[in-house]
C-alpha positions as CSV (number, residue, x, y, z in Angstrom):
1,M,108.7,87.7,94.4
2,T,106.1,90.3,93.3
3,K,103.1,88.1,94.2
4,V,104.7,87.4,97.6
5,R,104.8,91.0,98.6
6,A,101.0,91.2,98.2
7,V,100.4,89.2,101.3
8,V,102.0,91.9,103.5
9,A,98.8,93.9,103.2
10,A,96.9,91.2,105.1
11,T,98.9,92.0,108.2
12,A,97.1,95.2,108.7
13,L,93.9,93.2,109.3
14,L,95.4,91.9,112.5
15,L,95.9,93.2,116.0
16,L,99.4,94.5,116.4
17,T,100.8,95.8,119.7
18,A,104.2,96.8,120.9
19,C,104.2,95.3,124.4
20,G,105.8,92.0,125.4
21,V,108.6,91.9,122.8
22,H,111.8,90.6,124.4
23,P,115.4,91.4,123.5
24,G,116.5,89.6,120.4
25,V,112.9,89.2,119.2
26,A,111.6,91.4,116.4
27,A,108.0,90.1,116.4
28,I,105.8,87.5,118.0
29,V,103.0,85.9,115.9
30,G,100.8,84.1,118.4
31,E,103.4,82.1,120.4
32,Q,106.0,82.0,117.6
33,S,108.9,84.4,117.9
34,I,110.7,86.0,114.9
35,P,114.3,86.7,115.9
36,T,116.0,90.0,115.1
37,S,118.8,87.9,113.6
38,E,116.4,86.4,111.0
39,V,115.1,89.9,110.1
40,E,118.6,91.2,109.7
41,T,119.7,88.3,107.6
42,F,116.7,88.7,105.3
43,A,117.2,92.5,105.0
44,R,120.9,92.1,104.3
45,G,120.3,89.3,101.8
46,F,117.6,91.2,100.0
47,C,119.8,94.3,99.9
48,A,122.4,92.4,97.9
49,F,119.9,90.3,96.0
50,S,118.0,93.2,94.7
51,A,121.1,95.3,93.8
52,Q,121.1,96.8,90.3
53,P,122.9,99.6,88.6
54,G,121.3,103.0,89.1
55,R,119.1,102.0,92.1
56,P,118.9,104.8,94.6
57,P,120.3,104.1,98.1
58,I,117.8,102.6,100.5
59,A,117.9,103.1,104.3
60,M,118.5,99.8,106.0
61,S,115.9,100.8,108.6
62,Q,113.3,100.8,105.8
63,L,114.5,97.3,104.6
64,L,114.4,96.0,108.2
65,G,110.8,97.3,108.6
66,Q,109.7,95.7,105.3
67,S,111.5,92.5,106.3
68,V,109.6,92.3,109.6
69,D,106.3,92.7,107.6
70,S,107.3,90.0,105.2
71,L,108.3,87.5,107.9
72,V,105.2,88.2,110.0
73,S,103.0,87.6,106.9
74,N,105.0,84.5,106.0
75,E,104.4,83.0,109.5
76,L,100.7,83.8,109.2
77,Q,100.6,82.2,105.8
78,S,102.3,79.1,107.2
79,R,99.5,78.7,109.7
80,Y,96.9,79.3,107.1
81,I,98.4,76.7,104.7
82,E,98.7,74.2,107.5
83,A,95.1,74.7,108.5
84,K,94.0,74.2,104.9
85,G,96.3,71.2,104.3
86,I,97.0,72.2,100.7
87,G,100.0,71.2,98.6
88,Y,102.0,73.2,96.0
89,D,103.6,72.8,92.6
90,H,107.0,71.2,93.3
91,A,108.2,71.9,89.7
92,A,107.4,75.5,90.1
93,L,109.3,75.7,93.4
94,A,112.3,74.0,91.8
95,Q,112.3,76.5,88.9
96,A,111.8,79.5,91.2
97,M,114.6,78.5,93.6
98,S,116.9,77.7,90.7
99,N,116.5,81.3,89.5
100,V,116.9,82.7,93.0
101,E,120.0,80.6,93.8
102,A,121.7,81.6,90.6
103,R,121.3,85.3,91.5
104,A,122.1,84.7,95.1
105,K,125.7,83.8,94.3
106,Q,126.5,87.4,94.7
107,L,125.5,87.3,98.4
108,D,127.9,87.2,101.3
109,P,128.4,83.5,102.3
110,S,127.6,84.5,105.9
111,V,123.9,85.2,105.0
112,R,123.4,83.3,101.7
113,D,122.2,79.9,103.0
114,D,119.9,81.4,105.7
115,F,118.5,84.0,103.2
116,L,117.7,81.2,100.7
117,A,116.0,79.1,103.4
118,I,113.7,82.1,104.2
119,V,113.0,82.7,100.5
120,K,112.1,79.0,100.0
121,K,109.5,79.2,102.8
122,I,108.1,82.3,101.3
123,V,107.9,80.8,97.8
124,I,106.3,77.6,99.1
125,N,103.6,79.6,100.9
126,A,103.0,81.7,97.9
127,L,102.6,78.6,95.7
128,S,100.3,76.9,98.2
129,Q,98.2,80.0,98.5
130,E,98.0,80.2,94.7
131,A,96.8,76.5,94.7
132,L,94.1,77.3,97.2
133,G,93.0,80.3,95.0
134,M,92.9,78.1,91.9
135,A,90.8,75.5,93.7
136,S,88.4,78.2,94.9
137,L,88.0,79.6,91.4
138,K,87.3,76.2,89.9
139,A,84.7,75.5,92.6
140,K,83.1,78.8,91.5
141,G,83.0,77.6,87.9
142,T,85.6,80.1,86.7
143,K,87.1,79.0,83.4
144,D,90.6,79.6,82.1
145,A,91.8,81.2,85.3
146,T,95.4,82.4,85.2
147,S,98.1,82.1,87.9
148,D,97.6,85.8,88.6
149,D,93.9,85.2,89.0
150,A,94.6,82.3,91.4
151,A,97.1,84.4,93.4
152,A,94.6,87.2,93.7
153,E,91.9,84.8,94.9
154,G,94.3,83.1,97.3
155,Q,95.2,86.5,98.7
156,K,91.5,87.3,99.3
157,L,91.0,83.9,101.1
158,F,94.1,84.5,103.2
159,A,93.0,88.0,104.2
160,A,89.6,86.7,105.2
161,W,91.2,83.9,107.2
162,A,93.6,86.3,108.9
163,K,90.9,88.6,110.0
164,S,88.7,85.8,111.4
165,A,91.6,84.1,113.1
166,A,92.6,87.3,114.9
167,I,96.0,86.0,115.8
168,K,97.9,88.5,118.0
169,V,101.0,89.9,116.4
170,T,103.4,91.8,118.5
171,V,106.1,93.9,116.8
172,D,109.1,95.8,118.2
173,P,108.4,99.5,117.3
174,R,112.0,100.0,116.5
175,Y,111.2,98.5,113.1
176,G,109.4,101.7,112.2
177,A,106.5,101.1,109.7
178,S,105.9,97.6,111.1
179,G,104.7,99.0,114.4
180,E,103.6,102.5,113.4
181,S,101.4,101.3,110.6
182,A,99.1,99.7,113.2
183,G,99.5,102.5,115.7
184,A,101.7,100.4,118.0
185,Q,103.1,102.0,121.1
186,G,105.5,100.5,123.6
187,S,108.5,100.9,125.9
188,L,111.0,99.5,123.4
189,S,110.9,102.6,121.2
190,R,114.0,104.7,121.3
191,S,115.0,108.2,120.1
192,V,115.7,108.4,116.4
193,S,117.0,111.4,114.6
194,K,114.8,113.3,112.2
195,V,117.1,112.3,109.3
196,A,116.8,108.6,110.2
197,Q,113.0,108.9,110.5
198,A,112.7,110.4,107.1
199,A,114.9,107.8,105.6
200,A,112.9,105.0,107.2
201,T,109.8,106.3,105.4
202,G,111.4,106.8,102.1
203,G,113.3,110.0,102.8
204,D,116.9,111.0,101.8
205,A,118.9,107.9,102.6
206,V,122.1,109.4,101.2
207,T,122.4,111.5,104.3
208,L,122.8,108.5,106.5
209,P,126.1,106.8,107.4
210,A,127.2,104.2,104.9
211,A,126.6,101.4,107.4
212,Q,122.9,102.3,107.6
213,V,122.3,102.3,103.9
214,C,121.7,99.6,101.3
215,I,123.7,100.7,98.2
216,S,123.9,98.9,94.8
217,K,127.4,98.1,93.9
């Protein structure tokens, strides 16, 4: 999952606005909507999936914002991969999903299957992007390139494509960093307490109500 998170940075290269997001929609990538339900499923699933003893509490608002970023980037990656028509290492996908599924047994059944489906899409895109990176390095004459080298090259190619494609991304500003990171403004924003704002940006999550915090059990 570490490599996957790197693609989030490419989102900052795009035009993000906060107008035109409808109720029940967290973000719109081009004409494709990302439902709030999908964002919440991914955030809840990741909260439980990443739980480990001693991990500090994390504000759910922070996880929701990060989830929006991840899902927006994943949708952009899907478009990029489709445009390039590249395949991926199916054995690597099977191995990755086997590891994820084993750990996902601790998830609430109400979110497990949907969470795994989202993760599978993310892994497929990451592997496809890595394959593109490896092909690019070989074309440049690079020898003994590692998977990390390929992932980094693939990320560079994706970032360049995202910038040139200029696909409009609209994000509901209620997801904090997702909209604010691009200076988004809009009518959907709502009053949030100073405590919640601090927690959303890495502040003291322990001061929030239990329902608004991701806690390792």
